[in-house]
C-alpha positions in Angstrom: 18.5 -4.2 -24.9 20.9 -2.9 -22.3 19.9 0.1 -20.1 21.9 1.8 -17.5 20.7 3.8 -14.5 23.8 5.8 -13.8 25.3 7.6 -10.7 22.3 7.4 -8.4 22.1 6.8 -4.7 21.3 3.1 -4.6 19.0 2.2 -1.6 18.3 -1.5 -1.3 17.2 -2.5 2.2 17.3 -6.2 1.2 21.1 -5.9 1.0 21.4 -3.0 3.5 22.9 -1.2 0.5 23.3 2.6 0.5 25.9 3.7 -2.0 26.4 5.9 -5.0 26.5 3.6 -8.1 24.7 2.3 -11.1 22.2 -0.4 -12.1 22.5 -2.3 -15.4 19.3 -3.8 -16.9 19.6 -6.3 -19.8 16.6 -8.0 -21.5 14.3 -6.7 -18.7 16.5 -8.2 -15.9 18.8 -6.6 -13.3 22.2 -7.8 -14.3 24.6 -5.8 -12.1 24.4 -3.3 -9.2 27.3 -1.4 -7.7 29.9 1.3 -7.9 31.7 -0.1 -11.0 29.2 -1.5 -13.4 30.0 -2.6 -16.9 29.0 0.3 -19.2 29.8 -1.2 -22.6 27.4 -1.8 -25.4 24.6 0.3 -23.9 21.4 1.1 -25.7 20.1 3.7 -23.4 21.3 5.7 -20.3 19.5 7.4 -17.5 21.5 10.0 -15.6 20.3 9.5 -12.0 22.7 12.0 -10.4 21.1 13.3 -7.2 18.3 10.7 -7.4 17.6 7.5 -5.5 17.6 4.1 -7.3 15.4 1.8 -5.2 13.6 -1.6 -5.5 10.2 -1.1 -7.0 7.7 0.0 -4.4 5.2 -2.6 -3.1 1.7 -1.6 -1.9 0.0 -4.2 0.2 -3.4 -2.5 0.3 -5.1 -1.3 -2.9 -8.8 -1.3 -4.0 -9.0 -1.6 -7.8 -12.9 -1.9 -7.7 -13.0 -4.2 -10.7 -15.1 -6.3 -11.1 -18.4 -4.6 -10.3 -17.6 -0.9 -9.6 -15.7 0.2 -12.7 -17.3 3.6 -12.4 -14.9 4.2 -9.4 -11.7 2.6 -10.8 -10.6 -0.2 -13.1 -7.7 -2.5 -13.1 -6.3 -0.5 -16.1 -6.6 2.9 -14.5 -5.5 1.7 -11.1 -2.3 0.0 -12.4 -1.5 3.1 -14.4 -1.9 5.2 -11.2 0.3 2.7 -9.4 3.1 3.0 -11.9 3.0 6.8 -11.6 3.2 6.4 -7.9 6.4 4.4 -8.1 4.8 1.0 -7.5 5.8 -2.1 -9.4 3.6 -4.5 -7.3 0.2 -3.9 -5.8 -2.0 -6.1 -3.8 -5.7 -5.8 -4.6 -8.4 -6.3 -2.0 -11.2 -8.8 -2.3 -14.2 -6.5 -1.5 -15.2 -6.2 -5.1 -18.7 -6.9 -6.5 -18.9 -9.9 -6.5 -16.2 -10.5 -3.9 -13.0 -12.2 -4.9 -13.9 -15.5 -3.4 -13.2 -18.0 -6.2 -10.4 -19.0 -8.6 -12.3 -17.7 -11.7 -12.2 -14.2 -10.4 -8.5 -14.5 -9.5 -7.9 -15.5 -13.1 -9.9 -12.6 -14.4 -7.9 -10.0 -12.3 -4.5 -11.5 -13.4 -5.6 -11.5 -17.0 -6.8 -7.9 -16.9 -3.6 -6.8 -15.1 -1.5 -8.4 -17.9 -3.3 -6.7 -20.7 -1.4 -4.2 -22.9 -3.6 -1.3 -21.8 -2.8 -1.8 -18.1 0.0 0.0 -16.3 2.6 -2.7 -16.7 2.9 -3.5 -12.9 2.3 -6.7 -11.1 -1.1 -7.2 -9.4 -1.1 -9.7 -6.5 -4.7 -10.6 -5.6 -5.8 -11.0 -2.0 -8.7 -13.6 -1.7 -11.8 -13.4 0.5 -11.6 -15.3 3.7 -15.3 -16.2 3.6 -17.8 -16.8 0.8 -19.4 -13.5 -0.3 -17.4 -11.9 2.6 -20.4 -12.9 4.8 -18.4 -14.3 7.6 -20.1 -17.6 7.8 -18.4 -20.1 5.5 -14.7 -20.3 4.5 -13.8 -20.0 0.8 -11.8 -22.6 -1.0 -8.5 -21.0 0.0 -6.5 -23.9 -1.4 -7.9 -23.5 -4.9 -7.5 -19.7 -4.8 -3.9 -20.1 -3.7 -3.3 -22.3 -6.7 -4.9 -19.6 -8.8 -2.6 -17.0 -7.5 -3.7 -15.2 -4.3 -0.9 -14.1 -2.0 -3.0 -13.6 1.1 -6.6 -13.8 2.4 -8.6 -11.0 4.0 -12.0 -10.0 5.4 -11.4 -6.5 4.1 -14.6 -4.3 4.2 -16.6 -6.9 6.1 -14.5 -7.9 9.2 -15.3 -11.3 10.7 -17.0 -10.7 14.0 -17.2 -14.3 15.2 -14.0 -15.3 17.0 -14.5 -19.0 16.3 -14.8 -18.4 12.6 -11.7 -16.2 12.7 -9.7 -18.9 14.5 -10.8 -21.5 11.8 -9.7 -19.1 9.1 -6.3 -18.7 10.8 -5.9 -22.4 11.1 -6.6 -22.9 7.4 -4.3 -20.1 6.4 -1.5 -21.4 8.5 -1.8 -24.9 6.9 -1.7 -23.2 3.4 1.2 -20.9 4.4 -0.6 -17.7 3.4 -1.0 -14.7 5.7 -4.2 -13.2 6.8 -4.7 -9.5 6.3 -7.1 -8.4 9.0 -9.5 -5.5 9.0 -9.9 -4.8 12.7 -13.2 -3.3 13.6 -15.8 -4.3 16.2 -19.0 -3.5 14.3 -21.1 -3.6 17.5 -19.2 -0.5 18.6 -18.6 1.2 15.2 -21.8 0.6 13.3 -23.4 3.9 12.1 -20.4 6.0 13.1 -18.8 8.4 10.6 -15.7 9.9 12.3 -13.6 9.5 15.5 -15.7 9.6 18.6 -14.8 12.6 20.8 -15.3 16.3 21.2 -15.1 17.0 17.5 -17.8 14.5 16.6 -20.0 15.9 19.4 -19.4 19.5 18.1 -20.3 18.5 14.5 -23.3 16.4 15.7 -22.0 13.2 14.0 -22.1 9.7 15.5 -18.6 8.8 16.5 -16.6 5.6 16.0 -14.8 4.8 19.3 -11.1 3.8 19.1 -12.1 0.8 21.2 -13.8 -0.7 18.1 -10.4 -0.9 16.4 -8.4 -1.8 19.5 -10.7 -4.7 20.7 -10.6 -6.3 17.2 -6.9 -5.8 17.0 -6.3 -7.5 20.3 -8.5 -10.4 19.4 -6.8 -11.0 16.1 -3.3 -10.6 17.7 -4.1 -13.1 20.5 -5.5 -15.6 18.0 -2.4 -15.2 15.9 -0.2 -15.8 18.9 -2.1 -18.9 19.9 -2.5 -20.4 16.4 0.8 -19.2 14.9 -0.9 -17.8 11.7 1.0 -14.9 10.2 -1.4 -12.0 10.5 -1.1 -8.5 9.0 -3.1 -5.8 10.7 -4.3 -3.3 8.1 -4.3 0.5 8.5 -3.5 1.0 12.2 -4.8 4.3 13.4 -4.9 4.5 17.2 -2.1 4.6 19.8 -3.8 1.7 21.7 -3.6 -0.6 18.6 0.1 0.3 18.3 0.8 -0.6 21.9 -1.1 -3.9 21.6 0.8 -4.9 18.4 4.1 -4.0 20.1 3.2 -6.2 23.1 2.2 -9.3 21.1 5.3 -8.9 18.9 7.4 -9.0 22.0 5.6 -12.3 22.9 6.6 -13.8 19.6 3.3 -13.5 17.7 3.8 -13.6 13.9 2.0 -10.2 13.6 2.8 -7.3 11.2 1.0 -4.1 10.5 0.7 -1.1 8.2 -0.1 2.6 8.4 -1.6 4.8 5.7 -0.5 8.4 4.9 -3.9 9.7 5.9 -3.4 8.5 9.4 0.1 10.1 9.9 -0.7 13.3 8.1 -4.2 14.3 9.1 -6.3 14.4 12.2 -10.1 14.7 12.9 -9.7 18.4 12.9 -9.2 18.3 9.1 -12.8 17.3 8.6 -13.7 20.9 9.3 -17.2 21.7 8.0 -18.1 18.1 6.9 -15.4 17.6 4.2 -16.1 14.1 2.9 -12.6 13.8 1.4 -11.5 13.1 5.0 -14.0 10.4 5.7 -12.0 7.2 5.9 -11.9 4.0 7.9 -10.6 3.7 10.5 -11.4 7.4 11.1 -8.8 10.1 11.4 -7.8 10.3 15.0 -5.8 12.9 17.1 -2.3 14.5 17.3 -1.5 12.1 20.1 -2.3 9.1 17.9 0.0 10.5 15.2 2.8 10.9 17.7 2.5 7.2 18.7 2.1 6.1 15.1 5.4 7.9 14.2 7.0 6.3 17.2 5.8 2.9 16.0 7.3 3.6 12.6 10.6 4.5 14.1 11.0 1.5 16.4 9.8 -1.0 13.9 6.4 -1.9 15.5 4.8 -0.6 12.3 6.3 -2.6 9.4 4.8 -1.0 6.2 3.4 2.1 4.7 0.3 1.3 2.5 -1.8 3.6 0.4 -5.2 2.0 1.1 -6.2 3.5 -2.2 -10.0 3.5 -2.0 -11.4 5.3 -5.0 -15.0 6.5 -5.3 -16.9 8.4 -8.1 -17.4 12.1 -7.6 -21.2 11.9 -7.3 -20.8 9.4 -4.5 -18.7 11.8 -2.3 -20.5 15.0 -3.2 -23.2 14.3 -0.6 -23.8 15.0 3.1 -21.0 13.6 5.3 -23.2 10.9 6.9 -24.1 9.5 3.4 -20.6 9.5 1.9 -18.6 6.3 1.5 -15.4 5.8 3.4 -12.1 6.0 1.5 -9.6 8.2 -0.4 -7.7 7.8 -3.7 -4.0 7.9 -2.8 -1.8 5.8 -5.1 0.0 8.7 -6.7 0.7 10.7 -3.6 1.6 8.1 -0.9 5.4 8.3 -1.7 5.3 12.1 -1.7 3.5 12.1 1.7 6.0 9.6 3.2 9.0 11.6 2.0 7.6 14.9 3.1 6.2 14.0 6.5 8.5 11.2 7.5 11.9 11.2 5.7 12.5 14.9 5.4 11.4 15.4 9.1 13.9 12.8 10.3 11.4 10.2 11.4 12.7 7.6 8.9 16.1 7.4 7.1 15.9 7.1 3.3 16.8 3.4 3.6 14.1 2.8 6.2 11.5 4.6 4.1 12.2 2.3 1.2 12.2 -0.7 3.6 8.7 0.1 4.7 7.4 0.8 1.2 9.1 -2.0 -0.7 11.2 -4.7 1.0 9.0 -5.2 4.1 5.7 -5.6 2.3 7.3 -7.9 -0.2 8.7 -10.1 2.6 5.5 -10.2 4.6 3.4 -11.3 1.6 6.1 -13.6 0.1 6.4 -11.6 -3.1 9.2 -11.8 -5.6 9.8 -8.1 -5.2 11.5 -5.5 -2.9 15.1 -6.1 -3.9 17.6 -5.1 -6.6 19.6 -8.3 -6.1 20.1 -9.8 -9.6 18.0 -12.9 -10.3 15.6 -12.6 -7.4 12.7 -11.0 -9.2 10.9 -12.1 -12.4 11.9 -8.9 -14.1 13.7 -5.7 -13.1 11.5 -3.8 -10.6 13.0 -0.4 -10.0 11.8 3.0 -8.8 13.8 6.1 -9.3 13.0 8.9 -6.9 13.9 12.6 -6.8 13.9 13.2 -3.0 14.3 17.0 -3.3 11.9 18.1 -6.0 8.9 20.2 -4.8 5.6 19.7 -6.4 1.9 20.1 -5.9 -0.5 17.2 -6.2 -3.5 17.9 -8.5 -6.3 15.4 -8.4 -7.3 16.5 -11.9 -4.0 15.4 -13.4 -3.9 11.8 -12.2 -4.3 8.4 -13.9 -6.9 7.3 -11.4 -10.6 7.6 -12.4 -11.4 8.9 -8.9 -10.7 12.3 -7.5 -11.8 11.8 -3.9 -8.5 12.6 -2.2 -7.6 14.8 0.8 -4.2 15.5 -0.7 -5.5 17.8 -3.5 -3.4 21.0 -3.8 -1.0 19.8 -1.1 2.7 20.5 -1.6 5.2 17.6 -1.3 8.9 17.3 -1.4 10.0 14.1 -3.2 8.5 12.3 -6.2 8.8 9.2 -8.4 10.6 10.0 -11.6 10.9 6.6 -13.3 9.3 3.2 -12.8 10.7 0.1 -14.3 8.8 -3.2 -14.3 10.9 -5.1 -16.8 11.1 -2.1 -19.0 10.2 1.5 -18.4 6.4 1.8 -17.5 6.4 5.4 -16.3 8.5 8.5 -16.8 7.5 11.7 -15.0 7.1 14.9 -17.0 9.5 16.6 -14.5 12.3 14.2 -15.4 14.6 16.3 -17.5 15.0 14.9 -21.0 18.7 15.9 -21.0 19.1 13.1 -18.4 18.0 10.4 -20.8 19.9 9.4 -23.9 19.6 6.7 -26.6 23.0 5.6 -27.6 22.2 3.4 -30.7 
């Protein structure tokens, strides 16, 4: 089977490639990329004129909820949503029920992700740092690495004891796997529901001070600098955390970080009259924080854009604000948000946008992804993007089981049209059929 993606703008940050050309796929592998690609003996052709041809997107931070909370999301529905969002690899977090703290659960996730009903994308499990995510005893990280985890994390239950965190870093350094750190000082944030400030006071809600994130961020960064363990700071939200990460990077710490679309699009003002769709962790901050996050994206302090897809069932979020869980379902609109609020506003070039959504997360987590270079991925991983198409996100027309998203009815400019993970795993309804032809 020979497929050709023809006449698109090829954006491959791994090769600093930005050209008009074509990509040839044969037997599920990228065979050739360039301006003059062999076009003989083709079976199918996709006309990508005016579209971007990019390495498949990589999401370092996704909650698939299975096992244990299948009423929120499943591996099947989550991977289908990922394919529709342009992702070919997603990293699933360990705060499932039970937590992902042993090799048997790693095997379960990999088997479910490979099932014919799933979305056809790669799932890279992130293992729990401590047993039961209780923060007291390290898991058998060596056995879980052999089973297939790509990183370890305390996601959902951040380790509060600095000695335990330092031991975790020492072990992960020996095993050559990064730590993905949830930065939150629970002594400061416990019981809070939104950003601490004038808005929380006006609404009568207990606030979460930015210092809860910043103190934990600084501790983890200093430990990473001292121990030398690669540490990825998840979902940075405050300007103080950005400045701290910038500082320790300048000192040589092996620290990377990510930002979510919620944190560069919305502020605490969007909560309005207790809208639970905007209850996330870390909480939505202020316009000043967004300005510094944008600056961090521009200067490279912030390495990745992650969805932090955190689905919940409708009955769980249709409750008073204080009782609602934290999180938002975002897999199918993160690319649109990045293009609309960053690329089209001149914050990031097209190449840098793809770098932060594909090549960088793949490099940070050591994944065989994030490139169009022939022979460097197990199968062809390609996302085709229409950067100019205007569309409205509708939570009722998504693959995800959950509808708890702040992006409902928002207008975006830019969307995934095609996703290849070996073969075609998603084609958007807006992709004109005249652009696709079967030649034999």
